Residue, then its C-alpha position, 0 to 999 in steps of 0.5 A: m622235873a619230869r612232870k614239868a617237861d611232861d606238861f610243858g614239853s622237853p626242854a632243848t638238847y645241845d645240837p652241834s650243827f645248829k648255828g641259828p636259822l635253818e637254811r633247809r626247810s619247807c613251806t609251811d601251811v600252804l593250804c591256809l595260804l591257798l584259803f588266804i589268796v581265795f579269799l583275797v581274789c574274792w575281795a578284789l572281785i568285790g571291790f571292783l563290783a562295789l566300784t562299779k555299781g555302787n555309788i558312794s554320794v548317797l552316803i556323803n550327799p544329803k537327800d531331799s523329801n522327794g529322794n533327790i541327792c542334793g548336788v547330784d541329781s539333775d533337779v538339784i545339781d547346783r544346790p547341795y545343801l540340805v535345809f529342814f523346815d522344822l529342825t524341831r521335829c527331829i528332837s527324837r530318840d529314833v530319829l537315827t532309825t525312823g528319819c526326820p518327819t518334816k519337809q527337807v528341801c536342797v538348797s543352793q547355800c545354807p541361809e545367812d539370814e533369818f530363813t522366814y519360810l521355817y516353822f521355827n526361825f534360826s538367825q545363823y546356820f552353819a554346814v555340817l556334812n552339807r546339812c544346814i544346822p542352825t546356831l542355838p543361842l545358849n539360852l535355848d531352854a527345853s521349855t521353849i522348844e516343848d512350846l514348839t513341838g509338844y513334846n515332854i520337857t523330861a523327854i527332850e532335854s538332853a536332845v536339845n543339849n545334843v542340838k547345842l553341842l552339834s551346834a557348837a561342835g561346828e563352831i570348834s570343828t570349823n575352827i580347828i580346821s582353819d588352825y589346821t590350815t595355817t599351821w599344817w607345815k609346822i605340824l609336819a615339821g614337829l613330826g619330822f623333828a620328832a621322827l628324828v628325835c626317835i632315832i637319836y634316842i635309840a641310837m643312844m640306847r646302844w652305849t647308855a640304855g641304863l641311863m635313857v630307861w632311868l632318865s625316861i622313868i624320872g622325866v615321865l614321873a616329873f610330867l605327871g607330877l606338873c600334870v597333877y600341880i596344873t590341873v588343881d592349880n586350874y580347878l582352884y582357880y576356876r572354883n572361885s572365878s566368876d568369869s563368863p565364857s564367851n564360846f562353849l570350848t572356853q565355857y566347858i574347859s572353864t568348868k571346875n569338875v573338868w579340871l577336877v576330874l582331870a586332876i583325880a586322873a593325873s594323880f591316879v596315873l602318877v600313884v600307879i607307875l610309883l606303885i609298879l616301879l616300887v614292885l618292878r624296882s628289883r627287876i628294872c636292872l635286869a631288864i636294863v640287859l635285855v635293853k642293852e642287847s636289844s641295842k645291839a641288835i638293832s645296831s648291827v641291823t641298822a636296816s631293821l629300823f626302818f623296815p616297819v616303814f614298809p609294812w605300815i604303809i601297806q597296813i594303811v592301803v589295807i585299812i584305806y581300801g576296806l573302808v572304801i569298799g565297805l561304805f561303795l557296798l552299803t549303797l549297793g542296796d534297793p531304794y525304798y520310801q517308808v511313809r512317816n506320820m501320816d494322818p490315820n483319818c486322812a483320805c489320802t487322795g489326790n496331790g495335797v496329802n501332808y506326810t512325809y517319808l524316809l528314803l531308806y535302803i534294803c542292802r542285798c549284800n550282807y555276805f559281801l559286807a561279812v567277806n569284806i570285815l572278815c578280809f580287812f581284819w585278816s590282811a591287816f593282821f596278816v601284814s603286821a604278822f609278816g613284819e614281825m617274822v620279818l624281824a624275828s628272823t633278823f634278830a634270831t640270825w644276829y643272836w644265833t652268830y657266835h662271832k658277831s662280826q660274821l653277820p651278813f650284811f643282808t640280814v634283813t633281805v634274807s629273812l624277808f625272801r625266807t618269809l616269802r617263800y616258806h612261811l605265809g600260810t604260818l602268817a596266814f593261820g596265826s593271822l586268820i585266829i586273831s582276825v576271828c577273835r577280833i570279828i567276836r569282839v566287833i559283834l559283841e559290841y554290836i550287840d551290846y549297843q542294841l541291848k542299851k536300850y532296854d537298860n537291863p542290868v544282867t544284860r549289862a553284866i554279861m556282855c561286860c563279862l564276855k567282852c572282857f573275856f575275848w579281850c583277853l583272849e585276843k592279848f594271849l593269842k597275840f602273844i602266842n602267835r608272836n613267840a611261834y613267828i619267831m619259833c617259826a623263823v628259826y626252825g622253819y615248824n608250821f604254826c602248831t608246832s610253833a606254837r605248842k613249842a613256843f609255849g613250851l619254852l615259855m612255860r618252863n621259864i614262866v618266872r623270867v618271863v613275868i621279871l623280864d619280858k614284860v619289864t621291858d615292855f613297861l620301860f618301853f611305854l615310859s620310854k614313848l611316852l616322855l618322848s611325847a610328853g617332850i616334843g608336846c612340850t616343846s611345841y608348846l613352847y614354840f606356839l607360845k612364843e609365835d603368839d600366833s594370833s590367827l589361831n584359834y586353838p593354840l593347842v590343836p598342832v601340840i596335841t596333834i604333835a604330841v600324839g603323832t610322835y606317840f604313834i611315830a616312836t611306837l612305830f620305832f619300838t616296835v622294832f626294839t619290842m621285836a628284838v626283846d622278844t626274838i632275843f628273850l626267846c633264843f636266850l631261853e633256847d641257849c640256856e636249855r641248849n648249852d652250858g657255858s663249857r667250850e664243848r657247848p658254848y653259850f651263844m648270849s653275851k657276857q652282859l647277858m649272863k648276868i640274867f642268867g648266871g653262867k660263864r662263857k667259857 
């Protein structure tokens, strides 16, 4: 026991004056807060510079061979679309970096009939980001384009498939947008219904947590079993089918291998979840007790259930601001023209020289881009940490209130102002650590993308190990940060002290952490899956009953509603997760501080004592 205390700190001792989150506290990690404010000011100045000096149309609108921005510059203001004279010359591995070496002109609309001025005629075109892309026939093969371009078949075979895919994607995207236009109000109604179901589900957890958890488990297993049956049935059908698909999407989903992969994936997920449930079956009942306590806390402080909407809106603003500023910064470079495909034997005099060039930008704002990326991640993680600490302070106040009827009415408001007044520096410190780790991961992804062209197994293995390591490191740091915020919310420690004490408390009770806290996370994940699957199936039955012939893909609104339901459920279960983590940490502290006697009574409920096996006298 002495060695355990030395390694992970001494257990908390009984303090008769301790009644929950301390009122008397001081500001923490002020230097980090000042640094964060400096970066925010710089970010605002960079944003002002980017918005006033940048031109987003440079990125959005295409440019012709003379450097004119289609639909923007005065010479081509009435011609917003771009046509490539010889699109087959764009079939190259280096087209993204070297540009397409063919004549490009701005036009008022994409050609509707055969455009005889092109080197290779296409009968139909569609616009992708104002670029006129031809609709290729499905029977177009690589040998046809080899005769036109001179490229080797093997070298361009994948490029032909990519062009076909782009052509099909244009048609699919147009149909999807049309479906969204038709069903947008139904999708919003479905998401509103999903939010209502999530609220009812969480409210029912207050009294029937055990029943709801087991229903979630059974429901997810039944849904996965149904998915296995459907995918296997479709695989057997398309394996023996000789029907000819009418379009690209139908051709894709009518492939037997697609359904085989889906069947294997669904079976794998089903088996994994079954194995996890078998291993955790003896711990689920204990985790249900913790879920019940969290439900009581949330029902006692109902405002906590809707509080995450506030930081969520701020995060959306941060994301939009960061992305917009990043795009505008990319347009602050100086343009220069790089000549491509010039004949080396050409004398290069006169106006009739035949060559093409690529319009590029030398970006002189690399430092601005770096600051934008850092501030983007830092601000996003800061807002997330702010929401976590407010909820931690709220649920810690609930736990350490011995008589729950005496819980302050404005608990969330008090926690909000306490966090704003004292602990923004701690949030800035913790979010900076996560931001640095995330930036390293982004850099590794960029390096890995650049190294793929060399196809070196050694570098691939090294990059895989590095990405895996920093992914695990970020997960670990988020876990430490969350518990540090809880400790800071209770005692008012700075970040380092809070992290050290929280880590020591968890390590002194590592068995309970593994078998209880993480089991509840898994149960919440199953609940979110059940809600998403249930709402998705309900919407599918609704659209099936409607039998709306105007929809190109009836599954589009169904999938949108199902995915949206998962995000809505995640938003609500964020409160549950924070409640579980806070109550669990307070529970461990309660076990060390008190012994259940009349002089040192537990603050935990009788149900929670079942986990510990103590008595409340």
